[in-house]
Each structure stands twice: as structure tokens, then as C-alpha cells.
N, CA, C and O atoms as CSV, one atom per row, in Angstrom:
chain,resi,resn,atom,element,x,y,z
A,1,UNK,N,N,113.747,87.690,87.602
A,1,UNK,CA,C,113.415,89.077,87.367
A,1,UNK,C,C,112.257,89.465,88.299
A,1,UNK,O,O,111.290,88.720,88.459
A,2,UNK,N,N,112.380,90.612,88.886
A,2,UNK,CA,C,111.352,91.099,89.817
A,2,UNK,C,C,110.133,91.608,89.050
A,2,UNK,O,O,110.248,92.191,87.972
A,3,UNK,N,N,108.977,91.371,89.636
A,3,UNK,CA,C,107.745,91.859,89.034
A,3,UNK,C,C,107.138,92.948,89.915
A,3,UNK,O,O,107.752,93.376,90.892
A,4,UNK,N,N,105.955,93.385,89.573
A,4,UNK,CA,C,105.290,94.460,90.315
A,4,UNK,C,C,105.072,94.078,91.773
A,4,UNK,O,O,105.231,94.903,92.673
A,5,UNK,N,N,104.709,92.825,91.994
A,5,UNK,CA,C,104.462,92.366,93.359
A,5,UNK,C,C,105.748,92.389,94.186
A,5,UNK,O,O,105.741,92.807,95.344
A,6,UNK,N,N,106.844,91.940,93.587
A,6,UNK,CA,C,108.133,91.993,94.292
A,6,UNK,C,C,108.476,93.423,94.688
A,6,UNK,O,O,108.916,93.673,95.810
A,7,UNK,N,N,108.277,94.354,93.773
A,7,UNK,CA,C,108.574,95.756,94.066
A,7,UNK,C,C,107.676,96.279,95.192
A,7,UNK,O,O,108.140,96.977,96.093
A,8,UNK,N,N,106.402,95.937,95.131
A,8,UNK,CA,C,105.472,96.386,96.155
A,8,UNK,C,C,105.877,95.830,97.529
A,8,UNK,O,O,105.818,96.545,98.530
A,9,UNK,N,N,106.285,94.568,97.575
A,9,UNK,CA,C,106.701,93.970,98.831
A,9,UNK,C,C,107.995,94.596,99.357
A,9,UNK,O,O,108.128,94.825,100.559
A,10,UNK,N,N,108.932,94.869,98.477
A,10,UNK,CA,C,110.166,95.550,98.900
A,10,UNK,C,C,109.827,96.937,99.463
A,10,UNK,O,O,110.364,97.347,100.492
A,11,UNK,N,N,108.938,97.644,98.781
A,11,UNK,CA,C,108.530,98.971,99.255
A,11,UNK,C,C,107.826,98.882,100.607
A,11,UNK,O,O,108.023,99.740,101.468
A,12,UNK,N,N,107.013,97.858,100.795
A,12,UNK,CA,C,106.288,97.673,102.057
A,12,UNK,C,C,107.269,97.451,103.205
A,12,UNK,O,O,107.190,98.126,104.232
A,13,UNK,N,N,108.182,96.516,103.034
A,13,UNK,CA,C,109.087,96.167,104.121
A,13,UNK,C,C,110.179,97.210,104.363
A,13,UNK,O,O,110.772,97.244,105.442
A,14,UNK,N,N,110.444,98.046,103.383
A,14,UNK,CA,C,111.435,99.108,103.588
A,14,UNK,C,C,110.813,100.353,104.223
A,14,UNK,O,O,111.526,101.245,104.681
A,15,UNK,N,N,109.477,100.407,104.245
A,15,UNK,CA,C,108.788,101.581,104.769
A,15,UNK,C,C,108.455,102.598,103.681
A,15,UNK,O,O,107.777,103.594,103.936
A,16,UNK,N,N,108.926,102.345,102.493
A,16,UNK,CA,C,108.689,103.278,101.386
A,16,UNK,C,C,107.209,103.356,101.012
A,16,UNK,O,O,106.704,104.426,100.674
A,17,UNK,N,N,106.524,102.223,101.073
A,17,UNK,CA,C,105.099,102.205,100.709
A,17,UNK,C,C,104.288,103.081,101.662
A,17,UNK,O,O,103.336,103.740,101.243
A,18,UNK,N,N,104.656,103.088,102.924
A,18,UNK,CA,C,103.967,103.936,103.899
A,18,UNK,C,C,104.161,105.411,103.556
A,18,UNK,O,O,103.223,106.203,103.654
A,19,UNK,N,N,105.367,105.777,103.158
A,19,UNK,CA,C,105.628,107.157,102.745
A,19,UNK,C,C,104.854,107.504,101.477
A,19,UNK,O,O,104.320,108.605,101.347
A,20,UNK,N,N,104.799,106.564,100.553
A,20,UNK,CA,C,104.064,106.783,99.313
A,20,UNK,C,C,102.574,106.972,99.606
A,20,UNK,O,O,101.903,107.754,98.932
A,21,UNK,N,N,102.053,106.253,100.618
A,21,UNK,CA,C,100.633,106.347,100.982
A,21,UNK,C,C,100.298,107.718,101.563
A,21,UNK,O,O,99.161,108.178,101.455
A,22,UNK,N,N,101.270,108.363,102.172
A,22,UNK,CA,C,101.034,109.702,102.708
A,22,UNK,C,C,100.843,110.716,101.587
A,22,UNK,O,O,100.141,111.714,101.753
A,23,UNK,N,N,101.469,110.456,100.450
A,23,UNK,CA,C,101.351,111.349,99.295
A,23,UNK,C,C,100.173,110.940,98.412
A,23,UNK,O,O,99.415,111.789,97.942
A,24,UNK,N,N,100.028,109.644,98.194
A,24,UNK,CA,C,98.959,109.113,97.346
A,24,UNK,C,C,98.154,108.092,98.140
A,24,UNK,O,O,98.646,106.990,98.385
A,25,UNK,N,N,96.949,108.418,98.544
A,25,UNK,CA,C,96.143,107.520,99.380
A,25,UNK,C,C,95.859,106.146,98.766
A,25,UNK,O,O,95.531,105.211,99.497
A,26,UNK,N,N,95.975,106.005,97.457
A,26,UNK,CA,C,95.686,104.711,96.827
A,26,UNK,C,C,96.619,103.611,97.314
A,26,UNK,O,O,96.276,102.433,97.222
A,27,UNK,N,N,97.786,103.971,97.828
A,27,UNK,CA,C,98.730,102.976,98.333
A,27,UNK,C,C,98.310,102.413,99.688
A,27,UNK,O,O,98.828,101.382,100.118
A,28,UNK,N,N,97.384,103.075,100.358
A,28,UNK,CA,C,96.905,102.568,101.649
A,28,UNK,C,C,96.244,101.208,101.488
A,28,UNK,O,O,96.353,100.359,102.373
A,29,UNK,N,N,95.568,100.991,100.380
A,29,UNK,CA,C,94.933,99.696,100.150
A,29,UNK,C,C,95.983,98.605,99.958
A,29,UNK,O,O,95.793,97.480,100.419
A,30,UNK,N,N,97.096,98.926,99.280
A,30,UNK,CA,C,98.178,97.953,99.127
A,30,UNK,C,C,98.737,97.552,100.492
A,30,UNK,O,O,99.009,96.376,100.736
A,31,UNK,N,N,98.904,98.528,101.372
A,31,UNK,CA,C,99.401,98.251,102.727
A,31,UNK,C,C,98.429,97.333,103.456
A,31,UNK,O,O,98.843,96.364,104.093
A,32,UNK,N,N,97.148,97.635,103.362
A,32,UNK,CA,C,96.131,96.822,104.025
A,32,UNK,C,C,96.116,95.398,103.454
A,32,UNK,O,O,95.980,94.431,104.204
A,33,UNK,N,N,96.252,95.271,102.142
A,33,UNK,CA,C,96.242,93.949,101.510
A,33,UNK,C,C,97.444,93.116,101.947
A,33,UNK,O,O,97.301,91.932,102.255
A,34,UNK,N,N,98.619,93.725,101.974
A,34,UNK,CA,C,99.818,93.000,102.385
A,34,UNK,C,C,99.715,92.589,103.854
A,34,UNK,O,O,100.030,91.454,104.210
A,35,UNK,N,N,99.276,93.510,104.695
A,35,UNK,CA,C,99.132,93.217,106.118
A,35,UNK,C,C,98.159,92.065,106.330
A,35,UNK,O,O,98.421,91.164,107.126
A,36,UNK,N,N,97.039,92.096,105.619
A,36,UNK,CA,C,96.061,91.019,105.724
A,36,UNK,C,C,96.664,89.691,105.269
A,36,UNK,O,O,96.545,88.687,105.971
A,37,UNK,N,N,97.296,89.677,104.128
A,37,UNK,CA,C,97.864,88.431,103.600
A,37,UNK,C,C,98.916,87.845,104.542
A,37,UNK,O,O,98.981,86.630,104.725
A,38,UNK,N,N,99.724,88.697,105.128
A,38,UNK,CA,C,100.719,88.219,106.099
A,38,UNK,C,C,100.046,87.614,107.327
A,38,UNK,O,O,100.582,86.697,107.949
A,39,UNK,N,N,98.878,88.128,107.668
A,39,UNK,CA,C,98.198,87.654,108.876
A,39,UNK,C,C,97.503,86.307,108.686
A,39,UNK,O,O,97.197,85.639,109.673
A,40,UNK,N,N,97.249,85.897,107.461
A,40,UNK,CA,C,96.504,84.655,107.238
A,40,UNK,C,C,97.382,83.479,106.830
A,40,UNK,O,O,96.882,82.366,106.671
A,41,UNK,N,N,98.674,83.704,106.658
A,41,UNK,CA,C,99.559,82.590,106.330
A,41,UNK,C,C,100.256,82.117,107.606
A,41,UNK,O,O,100.251,82.815,108.619
A,42,UNK,N,N,100.844,80.950,107.549
A,42,UNK,CA,C,101.562,80.404,108.698
A,42,UNK,C,C,102.699,81.335,109.090
A,42,UNK,O,O,103.316,81.976,108.239
A,43,UNK,N,N,102.966,81.400,110.382
A,43,UNK,CA,C,104.009,82.281,110.902
A,43,UNK,C,C,105.362,81.986,110.261
A,43,UNK,O,O,106.099,82.907,109.909
A,44,UNK,N,N,105.683,80.724,110.112
A,44,UNK,CA,C,106.960,80.337,109.509
A,44,UNK,C,C,107.079,80.875,108.081
A,44,UNK,O,O,108.142,81.342,107.672
A,45,UNK,N,N,105.995,80.807,107.339
A,45,UNK,CA,C,105.995,81.314,105.961
A,45,UNK,C,C,106.143,82.840,105.974
A,45,UNK,O,O,106.883,83.414,105.174
A,46,UNK,N,N,105.431,83.473,106.887
A,46,UNK,CA,C,105.489,84.925,107.013
A,46,UNK,C,C,106.909,85.404,107.319
A,46,UNK,O,O,107.368,86.405,106.770
A,47,UNK,N,N,107.596,84.678,108.198
A,47,UNK,CA,C,108.968,85.046,108.563
A,47,UNK,C,C,109.906,84.967,107.361
A,47,UNK,O,O,110.784,85.814,107.200
A,48,UNK,N,N,109.724,83.960,106.525
A,48,UNK,CA,C,110.548,83.817,105.321
A,48,UNK,C,C,110.279,84.986,104.370
A,48,UNK,O,O,111.212,85.576,103.824
A,49,UNK,N,N,109.012,85.313,104.177
A,49,UNK,CA,C,108.648,86.433,103.298
A,49,UNK,C,C,109.263,87.723,103.827
A,49,UNK,O,O,109.878,88.480,103.076
A,50,UNK,N,N,109.094,87.967,105.121
A,50,UNK,CA,C,109.647,89.188,105.731
A,50,UNK,C,C,111.157,89.240,105.584
A,50,UNK,O,O,111.717,90.281,105.240
A,51,UNK,N,N,111.816,88.117,105.844
A,51,UNK,CA,C,113.276,88.091,105.775
A,51,UNK,C,C,113.768,88.423,104.376
A,51,UNK,O,O,114.697,89.215,104.215
A,52,UNK,N,N,113.164,87.837,103.383
A,52,UNK,CA,C,113.623,88.062,102.015
A,52,UNK,C,C,113.368,89.490,101.537
A,52,UNK,O,O,114.255,90.127,100.970
A,53,UNK,N,N,112.174,89.980,101.763
A,53,UNK,CA,C,111.819,91.288,101.206
A,53,UNK,C,C,112.285,92.471,102.054
A,53,UNK,O,O,112.300,93.601,101.567
A,54,UNK,N,N,112.660,92.239,103.294
A,54,UNK,CA,C,113.079,93.373,104.131
A,54,UNK,C,C,114.548,93.732,103.951
A,54,UNK,O,O,114.970,94.817,104.351
A,55,UNK,N,N,115.326,92.847,103.361
A,55,UNK,CA,C,116.755,93.102,103.166
A,55,UNK,C,C,117.070,93.113,101.678
A,55,UNK,O,O,117.036,92.077,101.015
A,56,UNK,N,N,117.369,94.267,101.177
A,56,UNK,CA,C,117.618,94.444,99.744
A,56,UNK,C,C,118.815,93.635,99.253
A,56,UNK,O,O,118.900,93.286,98.075
A,57,UNK,N,N,119.736,93.341,100.166
A,57,UNK,CA,C,120.988,92.714,99.752
A,57,UNK,C,C,121.046,91.206,100.001
A,57,UNK,O,O,122.017,90.558,99.609
A,58,UNK,N,N,120.035,90.642,100.637
A,58,UNK,CA,C,120.047,89.204,100.899
A,58,UNK,C,C,119.604,88.449,99.655
A,58,UNK,O,O,118.723,88.890,98.917
A,59,UNK,N,N,120.226,87.318,99.444
A,59,UNK,CA,C,119.843,86.486,98.299
A,59,UNK,C,C,118.843,85.440,98.753
A,59,UNK,O,O,118.722,85.146,99.942
A,60,UNK,N,N,118.132,84.887,97.791
A,60,UNK,CA,C,117.170,83.848,98.108
A,60,UNK,C,C,117.885,82.625,98.697
A,60,UNK,O,O,117.355,81.963,99.590
A,61,UNK,N,N,119.082,82.331,98.197
A,61,UNK,CA,C,119.851,81.198,98.706
A,61,UNK,C,C,120.208,81.390,100.178
A,61,UNK,O,O,120.225,80.417,100.932
A,62,UNK,N,N,120.491,82.614,100.603
A,62,UNK,CA,C,120.781,82.891,102.012
A,62,UNK,C,C,119.542,82.674,102.884
A,62,UNK,O,O,119.644,82.146,103.991
A,63,UNK,N,N,118.396,83.073,102.393
A,63,UNK,CA,C,117.149,82.868,103.133
A,63,UNK,C,C,116.880,81.369,103.275
A,63,UNK,O,O,116.490,80.904,104.346
A,64,UNK,N,N,117.086,80.624,102.203
A,64,UNK,CA,C,116.894,79.173,102.234
A,64,UNK,C,C,117.824,78.549,103.261
A,64,UNK,O,O,117.406,77.701,104.050
A,65,UNK,N,N,119.075,78.964,103.254
A,65,UNK,CA,C,120.059,78.426,104.193
A,65,UNK,C,C,119.684,78.740,105.643
A,65,UNK,O,O,119.782,77.872,106.510
A,66,UNK,N,N,119.258,79.969,105.905
A,66,UNK,CA,C,118.867,80.378,107.254
A,66,UNK,C,C,117.632,79.614,107.744
A,66,UNK,O,O,117.543,79.253,108.918
A,67,UNK,N,N,116.691,79.374,106.841
A,67,UNK,CA,C,115.446,78.712,107.223
A,67,UNK,C,C,115.634,77.216,107.438
A,67,UNK,O,O,114.864,76.584,108.162
A,68,UNK,N,N,116.652,76.658,106.813
A,68,UNK,CA,C,116.903,75.230,106.963
A,68,UNK,C,C,115.868,74.357,106.275
A,68,UNK,O,O,115.667,73.204,106.658
A,69,UNK,N,N,115.224,74.893,105.279
A,69,UNK,CA,C,114.208,74.157,104.513
A,69,UNK,C,C,114.705,74.008,103.079
A,69,UNK,O,O,115.729,74.578,102.704
A,70,UNK,N,N,113.977,73.245,102.294
A,70,UNK,CA,C,114.377,73.049,100.903
A,70,UNK,C,C,114.075,74.301,100.076
A,70,UNK,O,O,113.154,75.065,100.367
A,71,UNK,N,N,114.869,74.471,99.060
A,71,UNK,CA,C,114.709,75.604,98.141
A,71,UNK,C,C,113.313,75.580,97.523
A,71,UNK,O,O,112.655,76.616,97.428
A,72,UNK,N,N,112.863,74.401,97.105
A,72,UNK,CA,C,111.556,74.305,96.446
A,72,UNK,C,C,110.408,74.628,97.410
A,72,UNK,O,O,109.413,75.226,97.002
A,73,UNK,N,N,110.538,74.239,98.680
A,73,UNK,CA,C,109.490,74.551,99.657
A,73,UNK,C,C,109.357,76.050,99.842
A,73,UNK,O,O,108.253,76.594,99.802
A,74,UNK,N,N,110.486,76.716,100.044
A,74,UNK,CA,C,110.439,78.158,100.264
A,74,UNK,C,C,109.984,78.908,99.027
A,74,UNK,O,O,109.278,79.911,99.129
A,75,UNK,N,N,110.381,78.431,97.871
A,75,UNK,CA,C,109.926,79.061,96.627
A,75,UNK,C,C,108.408,78.915,96.495
A,75,UNK,O,O,107.724,79.841,96.059
A,76,UNK,N,N,107.890,77.743,96.878
A,76,UNK,CA,C,106.440,77.518,96.854
A,76,UNK,C,C,105.741,78.472,97.816
A,76,UNK,O,O,104.714,79.054,97.467
A,77,UNK,N,N,106.286,78.643,99.029
A,77,UNK,CA,C,105.705,79.570,100.007
A,77,UNK,C,C,105.640,80.977,99.430
A,77,UNK,O,O,104.617,81.656,99.515
A,78,UNK,N,N,106.759,81.400,98.838
A,78,UNK,CA,C,106.810,82.754,98.272
A,78,UNK,C,C,105.818,82.900,97.129
A,78,UNK,O,O,105.086,83.888,97.063
A,79,UNK,N,N,105.789,81.931,96.235
A,79,UNK,CA,C,104.872,82.012,95.089
A,79,UNK,C,C,103.415,81.976,95.529
A,79,UNK,O,O,102.585,82.702,94.981
A,80,UNK,N,N,103.095,81.141,96.514
A,80,UNK,CA,C,101.723,81.091,97.032
A,80,UNK,C,C,101.335,82.424,97.668
A,80,UNK,O,O,100.215,82.902,97.490
A,81,UNK,N,N,102.265,83.018,98.406
A,81,UNK,CA,C,101.985,84.308,99.032
A,81,UNK,C,C,101.754,85.381,97.972
A,81,UNK,O,O,100.820,86.176,98.080
A,82,UNK,N,N,102.596,85.400,96.959
A,82,UNK,CA,C,102.433,86.391,95.893
A,82,UNK,C,C,101.116,86.190,95.150
A,82,UNK,O,O,100.473,87.163,94.758
A,83,UNK,N,N,100.712,84.939,94.953
A,83,UNK,CA,C,99.431,84.658,94.305
A,83,UNK,C,C,98.284,85.175,95.157
A,83,UNK,O,O,97.376,85.835,94.652
A,84,UNK,N,N,98.324,84.874,96.456
A,84,UNK,CA,C,97.297,85.370,97.373
A,84,UNK,C,C,97.232,86.895,97.340
A,84,UNK,O,O,96.151,87.479,97.258
A,85,UNK,N,N,98.386,87.525,97.405
A,85,UNK,CA,C,98.429,88.987,97.386
A,85,UNK,C,C,97.882,89.546,96.075
A,85,UNK,O,O,97.154,90.538,96.079
A,86,UNK,N,N,98.223,88.925,94.975
A,86,UNK,CA,C,97.704,89.386,93.678
A,86,UNK,C,C,96.189,89.248,93.602
A,86,UNK,O,O,95.511,90.121,93.061
A,87,UNK,N,N,95.660,88.160,94.137
A,87,UNK,CA,C,94.205,87.985,94.154
A,87,UNK,C,C,93.563,89.081,95.003
A,87,UNK,O,O,92.552,89.665,94.612
A,88,UNK,N,N,94.155,89.357,96.164
A,88,UNK,CA,C,93.607,90.395,97.038
A,88,UNK,C,C,93.678,91.778,96.395
A,88,UNK,O,O,92.720,92.547,96.480
A,89,UNK,N,N,94.787,92.098,95.761
A,89,UNK,CA,C,94.909,93.436,95.173
A,89,UNK,C,C,93.995,93.604,93.962
A,89,UNK,O,O,93.552,94.715,93.668
A,90,UNK,N,N,93.713,92.509,93.260
A,90,UNK,CA,C,92.887,92.608,92.065
A,90,UNK,C,C,91.403,92.371,92.333
A,90,UNK,O,O,90.553,92.918,91.631
A,91,UNK,N,N,91.083,91.553,93.351
A,91,UNK,CA,C,89.690,91.160,93.568
A,91,UNK,C,C,89.226,91.322,95.011
A,91,UNK,O,O,88.170,90.809,95.381
A,92,UNK,N,N,89.989,92.016,95.816
A,92,UNK,CA,C,89.668,92.159,97.235
A,92,UNK,C,C,88.274,92.696,97.498
A,92,UNK,O,O,87.579,92.203,98.386
A,93,UNK,N,N,87.861,93.690,96.745
A,93,UNK,CA,C,86.532,94.275,96.936
A,93,UNK,C,C,85.426,93.250,96.676
A,93,UNK,O,O,84.393,93.249,97.346
A,94,UNK,N,N,85.662,92.378,95.688
A,94,UNK,CA,C,84.673,91.342,95.381
A,94,UNK,C,C,84.555,90.356,96.544
A,94,UNK,O,O,83.453,89.923,96.879
A,95,UNK,N,N,85.684,89.999,97.159
A,95,UNK,CA,C,85.657,89.081,98.304
A,95,UNK,C,C,84.927,89.694,99.484
A,95,UNK,O,O,84.173,89.011,100.176
A,96,UNK,N,N,85.145,90.960,99.711
A,96,UNK,CA,C,84.459,91.642,100.806
A,96,UNK,C,C,82.957,91.623,100.569
A,96,UNK,O,O,82.182,91.370,101.491
A,97,UNK,N,N,82.546,91.889,99.340
A,97,UNK,CA,C,81.125,91.878,98.999
A,97,UNK,C,C,80.534,90.483,99.193
A,97,UNK,O,O,79.456,90.343,99.770
A,98,UNK,N,N,81.232,89.450,98.715
A,98,UNK,CA,C,80.748,88.081,98.860
A,98,UNK,C,C,80.667,87.677,100.334
A,98,UNK,O,O,79.735,86.985,100.742
A,99,UNK,N,N,81.641,88.109,101.123
A,99,UNK,CA,C,81.627,87.789,102.550
A,99,UNK,C,C,80.423,88.435,103.232
A,99,UNK,O,O,79.745,87.796,104.037
A,100,UNK,N,N,80.160,89.687,102.912
A,100,UNK,CA,C,79.008,90.371,103.504
A,100,UNK,C,C,77.704,89.681,103.119
A,100,UNK,O,O,76.812,89.516,103.950
A,101,UNK,N,N,77.601,89.282,101.857
A,101,UNK,CA,C,76.400,88.574,101.403
A,101,UNK,C,C,76.245,87.253,102.142
A,101,UNK,O,O,75.137,86.893,102.540
A,102,UNK,N,N,77.345,86.524,102.329
A,102,UNK,CA,C,77.296,85.244,103.014
A,102,UNK,C,C,76.883,85.421,104.480
A,102,UNK,O,O,76.181,84.574,105.032
A,103,UNK,N,N,77.309,86.502,105.100
A,103,UNK,CA,C,76.973,86.752,106.490
A,103,UNK,C,C,75.496,87.092,106.647
A,103,UNK,O,O,74.927,86.885,107.719
A,104,UNK,N,N,74.870,87.610,105.598
A,104,UNK,CA,C,73.463,87.969,105.649
A,104,UNK,C,C,72.543,86.764,105.524
A,104,UNK,O,O,71.399,86.809,105.975
A,105,UNK,N,N,73.035,85.685,104.916
A,105,UNK,CA,C,72.210,84.508,104.684
A,105,UNK,C,C,72.100,83.695,105.970
A,105,UNK,O,O,73.073,83.561,106.712
A,106,UNK,N,N,70.914,83.154,106.229
A,106,UNK,CA,C,70.749,82.317,107.426
A,106,UNK,C,C,71.473,80.989,107.257
A,106,UNK,O,O,71.610,80.477,106.146
A,107,UNK,N,N,71.934,80.436,108.381
A,107,UNK,CA,C,72.568,79.132,108.349
A,107,UNK,C,C,71.518,78.059,108.170
A,107,UNK,O,O,70.395,78.193,108.657
A,108,UNK,N,N,71.872,77.014,107.487
A,108,UNK,CA,C,70.923,75.918,107.212
A,108,UNK,C,C,70.859,74.995,108.407
A,108,UNK,O,O,70.122,74.009,108.386
């Protein structure tokens, strides 16, 4: 069963989230969070995520077959990505604050 994150990712890769952001600016942060998360994971993992969420009609089994990896590996990649994205969407501002504070402290 799809959850909120799955829907957000489908909207992102279909271009719908960008249209929604033009009407409601709060979606711009979701776009930024997804873009950031895609940029910090391995390229191979990113390609699997993009492939699955960009095609509404592709099944997870087809993505697994195309990638030539095990079902459990790809499921782990997807779940890890969704976890990272959920952390960013829920606590991103806190991470930014902590990063700024860390940058202000002198190195030992």
C-alpha cells in the first residue's frame, strides 16, 4: 500500500509536484528535500528510485529485473531513501540549524 511519501515521490517525478508548488508555495520545500536526498545517495540507487516512481505503470518486479539486483537489495535502497526523505521533510530545519552551529565552532 502506498503511503504519503510514495505519493509525494510519484508527484515529484510526474511533474505534478512542481505544478502544485506554483499554486501552493509550501510544496517547494518538498521539491528541495527530494532533490537533495537524490543528490546524496549513490547514483545506482537514485536510478532505481527514479525508474520506479517516474512510471506509474511499472511494477517493482520489473524494476528489480531491469536492475539485475536482488529484490531485497532494491527494497532496502527504496526504504532507506524513503527514511532519509522522511527525516528531511520532518526535521530538515533542525539539521540546517545544527550544521550552521557546527560551522561556527572552531576546529580542535
